[in-house]
C-alpha positions in Angstrom: 0.0 0.0 0.0 1.4 3.4 -1.0 1.4 6.1 1.7 -1.3 8.7 1.4 -0.2 12.1 0.1 -2.5 15.1 0.5 -0.2 17.6 -1.1 -1.4 18.8 -4.6 0.1 17.1 -7.6 2.3 19.3 -9.8 -0.4 19.4 -12.3 -3.0 20.2 -9.8 -0.8 22.9 -8.4 -0.4 24.3 -11.9 -4.1 24.5 -12.2 -4.5 26.3 -9.0 -1.8 28.9 -10.0 -3.1 29.4 -13.7 -3.4 33.1 -14.4 -6.9 34.7 -14.2 -6.5 37.3 -16.9 -3.9 38.8 -19.3 -2.9 42.2 -20.2 -4.8 41.7 -23.5 -8.0 40.7 -21.7 -8.0 42.9 -18.6 -10.2 45.7 -20.2 -13.0 43.5 -21.4 -12.8 41.5 -18.1 -13.3 44.7 -16.1 -16.2 46.0 -18.3 -18.1 42.8 -18.4 -17.5 42.3 -14.7 -19.4 45.6 -14.3 -22.5 44.0 -15.7 -22.4 41.4 -12.8 -22.9 44.4 -10.5 -25.5 46.0 -12.8 -27.9 43.1 -13.1 -27.8 42.2 -9.4 -29.6 45.5 -8.5 -33.0 44.5 -10.0 -32.6 41.0 -8.7 -32.5 42.1 -5.2 -34.9 45.0 -5.6 -37.4 42.3 -6.1 -37.1 41.3 -2.4 -38.1 44.9 -1.5 -40.9 44.9 -4.2 -42.5 41.8 -2.7 -42.9 43.5 0.6 -43.9 46.9 -1.0 -46.5 45.4 -3.3 -48.0 43.4 -0.4 -48.5 46.9 1.2 -49.4 49.1 -1.8 -51.7 46.6 -3.4 -53.0 45.0 -0.3 -52.2 41.4 -1.3 -50.9 38.3 0.4 -47.4 36.8 0.2 -48.4 34.2 -2.5 -49.7 36.9 -4.8 -46.7 39.2 -4.2 -44.5 36.2 -4.9 -45.5 36.5 -8.5 -42.9 39.2 -8.7 -40.2 36.5 -8.8 -42.3 34.2 -11.0 -42.6 36.9 -13.7 -38.9 37.8 -13.3 -37.4 34.3 -13.6 -39.8 33.0 -16.2 -38.3 35.9 -18.3 -34.9 34.2 -17.7 -36.3 30.8 -18.6 -37.9 31.8 -21.8 -35.3 34.1 -23.3 -32.0 32.2 -22.4 -32.3 29.8 -25.4 -33.0 32.6 -28.0 -30.1 34.5 -26.4 -27.8 31.5 -27.1 -29.1 31.2 -30.7 -28.6 34.8 -31.4 -25.1 34.7 -29.9 -24.2 31.7 -32.0 -25.1 33.6 -35.1 -23.9 37.2 -34.1 -21.4 36.7 -31.2 -21.3 37.7 -27.6 -21.5 41.4 -28.2 -24.9 41.1 -29.6 -26.1 39.4 -26.4 -24.7 42.2 -24.4 -26.3 45.0 -26.4 -29.7 43.3 -26.8 -29.7 42.5 -23.0 -28.9 46.1 -21.9 -31.5 47.4 -24.3 -34.2 45.3 -22.8 -33.0 45.9 -19.3 -33.2 49.7 -19.9 -36.7 49.4 -21.6 -38.1 47.2 -18.7 -36.8 49.7 -16.1 -38.4 52.7 -17.9 -41.8 50.8 -18.0 -42.0 51.1 -14.3 -43.1 54.7 -14.8 -46.3 54.1 -16.9 -47.0 51.0 -14.7 -47.0 53.2 -11.5 -49.1 55.8 -13.3 -51.7 53.2 -14.3 -51.4 51.7 -10.8 -51.8 48.1 -12.2 -49.9 45.3 -10.7 -50.0 43.2 -13.9 -48.2 46.1 -15.7 -45.4 45.9 -13.1 -45.2 42.1 -13.7 -44.8 42.9 -17.4 -42.1 45.4 -16.8 -40.2 42.9 -14.6 -40.6 40.3 -17.5 -38.9 42.6 -19.9 -36.1 43.4 -17.4 -35.5 39.7 -16.8 -35.5 39.1 -20.5 -32.6 41.5 -20.8 -30.8 40.0 -17.8 -31.1 36.5 -19.4 -29.1 37.8 -22.4 -26.6 39.4 -20.1 -26.2 36.3 -17.9 -26.0 33.8 -20.8 -23.3 36.0 -22.4 -21.4 37.2 -19.4 -20.9 34.0 -17.5 -19.8 32.0 -20.6 -17.6 35.0 -21.8 -15.8 35.3 -18.5 -15.3 31.6 -18.2 -13.6 31.5 -21.6 -11.7 34.8 -21.3 -8.4 33.1 -20.4 -6.8 29.9 -19.2 -9.5 27.2 -18.9 -7.7 25.9 -15.7 -8.6 29.1 -13.9 -12.1 29.4 -15.2 -13.9 28.8 -11.9 -11.7 31.2 -10.0 -12.0 33.9 -12.7 -15.8 33.5 -12.8 -16.0 33.6 -8.9 -14.0 36.7 -9.0 -16.2 38.4 -11.5 -19.3 37.2 -9.6 -17.9 38.6 -6.4 -19.1 42.0 -7.7 -22.6 40.6 -8.1 -23.3 41.0 -4.3 -22.1 44.5 -4.4 -25.0 45.2 -6.7 -27.3 43.1 -4.5 -26.3 45.2 -1.5 -26.9 48.4 -3.6 -30.3 47.1 -4.8 -31.5 46.3 -1.3 -30.2 49.7 0.2 -31.9 51.6 -2.7 -35.1 49.7 -1.9 -34.9 50.1 1.8 -34.0 53.9 1.7 -36.0 55.1 -1.3 -39.0 52.6 -1.7 -39.9 51.8 1.9 -41.5 54.8 3.3 -41.4 53.6 7.0 -45.1 54.4 7.4 -47.2 51.6 9.1 -50.9 52.3 9.5 -52.9 50.8 12.3 -56.2 49.3 11.4 -57.8 52.4 13.0 -55.9 54.7 10.6 -56.8 52.6 7.6 -60.5 52.9 8.6 -60.1 56.6 9.0 -58.6 57.0 5.6 -61.3 54.9 4.0 -64.0 57.0 5.6 -62.4 60.1 4.0 -62.0 58.2 0.7 -58.2 58.8 1.0 -57.0 55.2 1.4 -56.6 54.5 -2.4 -54.7 57.7 -2.8 -52.3 56.7 0.0 -51.7 53.2 -1.6 -51.0 54.9 -4.9 -48.4 57.2 -3.2 -46.7 54.0 -1.9 -46.7 52.5 -5.4 -45.2 55.6 -7.0 -42.2 55.3 -4.7 -40.7 52.5 -6.9 -40.5 54.8 -10.1 -37.4 56.8 -9.2 -35.0 54.0 -8.6 -36.0 52.2 -11.8 -35.7 55.3 -14.0 -32.1 55.7 -12.6 -31.4 52.1 -13.6 -32.7 52.8 -17.1 -30.3 55.7 -17.5 -27.3 53.8 -16.1 -28.1 50.9 -18.4 -28.0 52.9 -21.4 -24.6 54.3 -20.5 -23.3 50.7 -20.3 -24.8 49.9 -23.6 -22.8 52.7 -25.3 -19.5 51.6 -23.6 -20.0 47.9 -24.6 -20.8 49.0 -28.2 -17.5 50.9 -28.4 -15.3 48.2 -26.8 -13.3 45.7 -28.9 -13.3 42.2 -27.7 -10.8 39.4 -28.2 -11.0 37.9 -31.7 -11.4 34.4 -30.2 -14.6 35.3 -28.4 -16.2 37.3 -31.3 -16.5 34.5 -33.8 -19.9 33.5 -34.9 -21.2 29.9 -35.4 -20.3 30.2 -39.1 -16.8 31.2 -38.4 -16.3 28.5 -36.0 -17.7 25.9 -38.3 -19.6 24.1 -35.7 -22.2 25.5 -33.3 -22.7 22.4 -31.1 -25.9 20.5 -30.5 -28.3 19.5 -27.8 -27.8 15.8 -28.3 -24.1 16.3 -27.7 -24.8 18.2 -24.5 -27.0 15.3 -23.1 -23.9 13.0 -23.5 -22.4 15.0 -20.7 -24.0 13.6 -17.5 -22.0 16.1 -15.4 -23.5 18.9 -17.3 -27.1 17.6 -17.0 -26.6 17.2 -13.2 -25.2 20.7 -13.0 -28.4 22.1 -14.6 -30.5 20.5 -11.9 -28.1 21.7 -9.3 -28.3 25.2 -10.6 -32.1 25.1 -10.6 -32.1 24.1 -7.0 -29.5 26.5 -5.9 -31.1 29.6 -7.5 -34.4 28.6 -6.1 -32.8 28.4 -2.6 -31.1 31.7 -3.0 -34.0 33.6 -4.3 -36.5 32.0 -1.9 -34.2 32.7 1.1 -33.9 36.4 0.3 -37.4 36.9 -0.8 -39.0 35.7 2.3 -36.2 37.0 4.7 -38.0 40.2 5.4 -41.3 38.6 6.1 -39.5 36.0 8.3 -38.0 38.8 10.3 -41.2 40.7 10.7 -43.1 37.5 11.7 -40.7 36.4 14.4 -39.1 39.6 15.8 -40.2 43.1 16.8 -38.4 44.6 13.8 -40.4 46.2 11.0 -39.8 46.6 7.2 -36.9 49.1 7.3 -35.0 47.3 10.0 -35.5 43.9 8.3 -34.2 45.5 5.1 -31.0 46.5 6.7 -30.7 43.0 8.1 -31.0 41.6 4.6 -28.4 44.2 3.5 -26.1 42.7 6.2 -26.8 39.2 4.9 -25.7 40.4 1.3 -22.5 41.9 2.8 -21.8 38.3 4.0 -22.5 37.1 0.5 -20.0 39.7 -0.8 -17.4 38.6 1.6 -18.0 35.0 0.8 -17.4 35.5 -2.9 -14.0 37.2 -2.5 -12.9 34.8 0.3 -14.0 31.7 -1.7 -12.2 32.9 -4.9 -9.1 33.1 -2.8 -9.6 29.8 -1.1 -10.0 28.1 -4.6 -6.2 28.6 -5.0 -5.7 25.8 -2.4 -9.1 23.8 -2.4 -10.9 22.3 -5.3 -14.0 24.3 -6.1 -16.4 21.4 -5.8 -14.9 20.3 -2.5 -15.3 23.7 -1.1 -18.8 23.9 -2.4 -19.6 20.6 -0.7 -18.3 22.0 2.6 -20.4 25.2 2.2 -23.5 23.0 1.4 -23.1 21.1 4.7 -22.9 24.5 6.6 -26.1 25.9 4.9 -28.0 22.7 5.5 -27.4 23.1 9.2 -28.1 26.8 9.2 -31.4 26.5 7.4 -32.4 23.7 9.8 -31.8 26.1 12.6 -34.0 28.7 10.9 -36.8 26.1 10.6 -36.4 24.8 14.0 -35.8 27.9 16.0 -37.9 30.8 14.6 -36.9 34.1 16.2 -33.6 35.8 16.5 -31.7 32.4 16.4 -33.4 31.6 13.1 -32.8 35.1 11.8 -29.1 35.0 12.4 -28.8 31.5 11.0 -30.7 32.4 7.8 -28.5 35.7 7.6 -25.4 33.6 7.7 -26.5 31.3 4.8 -25.6 34.1 2.4 -21.9 33.7 3.1 -22.0 30.0 2.2 -24.2 30.2 -0.7 -21.8 32.9 -2.4 -19.7 30.5 -4.4 -22.5 28.2 -5.6 -23.8 29.8 -8.8 -20.4 30.6 -10.5 -18.9 27.2 -9.4 -21.8 25.2 -10.6 -21.7 27.2 -13.9 -18.0 27.0 -14.5 -17.8 23.3 -13.6 -20.9 22.5 -15.6 -19.7 24.0 -18.9 -16.2 22.7 -18.5 -15.0 20.8 -21.6 -18.1 21.5 -23.7 -16.3 23.0 -26.5 -18.5 24.2 -29.3 -21.5 23.5 -27.1 -20.4 26.1 -24.5 -23.0 28.8 -25.7 -25.8 26.3 -25.7 -24.8 24.8 -22.4 -24.4 28.3 -20.8 -28.0 29.1 -22.0 -29.3 26.0 -20.4 -27.5 26.9 -17.2 -29.2 30.3 -17.2 -32.6 28.7 -18.0 -32.1 26.8 -14.8 -32.6 30.2 -13.0 -36.2 29.4 -13.4 -35.8 27.7 -10.1 -36.4 31.1 -8.6 -39.8 31.2 -10.3 -40.8 27.7 -9.2 -39.4 27.4 -5.6 -40.3 30.9 -4.4 -44.0 30.5 -4.9 -43.7 27.0 -3.4 -42.3 28.7 -0.3 -45.1 31.2 -0.3 -47.7 28.4 -0.6 -46.2 26.6 2.3 -46.2 29.7 4.4 -49.9 30.5 3.6 -51.1 26.9 4.2 -49.1 26.3 7.3 -49.2 29.8 8.7 -45.4 29.5 9.3 -42.7 31.4 7.5 -40.2 29.0 9.2 -41.6 25.9 7.5 -41.3 27.5 4.1 -37.5 27.3 4.6 -37.7 23.5 4.1 -37.5 24.2 0.4 -34.1 25.7 0.5 -33.0 22.9 2.8 -33.8 20.3 0.2 -32.2 22.4 -2.4 -28.9 22.5 -0.6 -28.9 18.7 -0.3 -29.2 18.4 -4.1 -26.3 20.9 -4.6 -24.3 18.9 -2.1 -24.8 15.7 -4.1 -23.7 17.5 -7.2 -20.5 18.8 -5.4 -19.6 15.2 -4.4 -20.3 13.9 -8.0 -18.3 16.6 -9.7 -15.4 16.1 -7.3 -15.4 12.4 -8.0 -15.5 13.1 -11.7 -12.6 15.5 -11.5 -10.5 12.9 -9.7 -11.4 10.3 -12.4 -10.4 12.6 -15.1 -7.2 13.6 -13.4 -6.0 9.9 -13.1 -7.2 8.7 -16.5 -4.1 9.8 -18.5 -1.9 7.8 -16.0 -3.7 4.5 -16.7 -4.1 4.7 -20.4 
């Protein structure tokens, strides 16, 4: 029996030390990384919108949860068209179309608020999400391929580290500029109704969402111009015709690791979106804190997410990405279990901490999932983005459980199950990586 050696092999050490970017790719890397920040803002404004629409449209949690459904169905329906367009016209087309739709959807919040129609808001969110589907399909694959393939997971984790900066910005914008801090008692509501002023008050609350989204529309237009003027590396601007082969779905299905990654991504995104969407209602249900205080706690959770992204990108220099993700899955399973079992401040802090450990999951699943797909990378990336529909499926499921059981805590059984699936994928991918690593030696 040979002695066990836990030190990295020379090949493995080379993989861990592979350069992230080069001088020729640093400018597009910085510019596209900015998009990770930009699209996180509306993603996390949704968490504020759910609570605000429950108030301004006087609806229950399940109805307000349609915000996430409309948003992530947009991701699901547009990811494949995004991939097909980029196969024909290249990555830049995806960036420009995505930014255009993002800007249009943000602008549509203004007429939706004036009309005071919830369905119009859902339509605007669908348009925004359609644009983000283009951006995510393009950006994740672009960053993963923008350099040495051995450092793809680390490079994507670093780019994605700026995503929680946008998340924090989104929640802060919503907490400061959308939440009014006004909480009417039943007696005050009755008094407003007697004066026929209650509808006007609700409309005022609805109009509070307009300013932030108009600012987003303007910022997105600026980015569209910058992207249009930027020259990308020639290797990442080739179209399907230039490459000679655009890949196929049948070929993708021959990669069982990729198929499992898609299911893991579906579960993870559902867990992430569900955890954040119902965090504010959880805090309000089990503590004396109100909307604004709960919003700041959510912001603190997102700070943990940000720290986790940077810390995990550094740790991946020493620990295999899938092994680290498996460790984080165990931690989050225990934390969510505490949130279910101990509703109150113990549960709040446990759920708050899950953001740190979920931080590496999306980029790691994405990078590991599309690894080795070759000409199928764009199609594989689009299917990975389509898996974001997990946010549209699992979030309303959490709302349904909360409504039927009368317990916000029990709703978190859904993220608990999701982390178990992601943990299984981590184990399977780590095992597959080991098999691949030893295969040349036994041929």
